[in-house]
Steps between C-alpha positions, in 0.01 A plus 500: 500500500637839407412864477769692315495878486675705237506853365649690789782748463615858542269772371484876536215667689198526274603195303327166450573132549300185436553209734412145401435195716520164326332212682565131460421179683147585606174612342564872498158585360324367812655750739503868570836667455662788680804721483678604818804713558755542775724802537816492715413514867127473434244223516373330189185673376223410260515704180226351283285191465290341229242223505556166330292602199648847488162666540573692817804685629600705798794725578683660785411867525861593433492350148140559389486666161865418426525120513290242316487132583395250233536136409499269201385159619573344161865591557500431875637848550410802707611857446543827681519809281657783697479855368597838643748330727622681809812450714277363776401214269854363537474149643527133425175393334358152557214316338281266701242242394338227708764467772801540273741792479742603232862588571443870445624756251668827593345827389706813556365844417775759503643781293 
């Protein structure tokens, strides 16, 4: 069983990144999926979540209007589109589905 994130990197404030989470070893389409993040010295926090069918989403207040969570069950992949990035979005981003976690991908927003 694996969840593998990709797409992180260094971006300037105001820029965009798209994170991907590739699932394998379980029936991804049966489960809701979430993205979390953890900044240095802080607790892991929920960023966004999406239902198994992709028909409902919710977001942390800090990212509403800037981030979009989506999924493609045919590809067993979830996504997090991040726009208008801010330095405070800097963190390791993790995907979560069922009771599995990915290894995380670093997002750094800095000029």
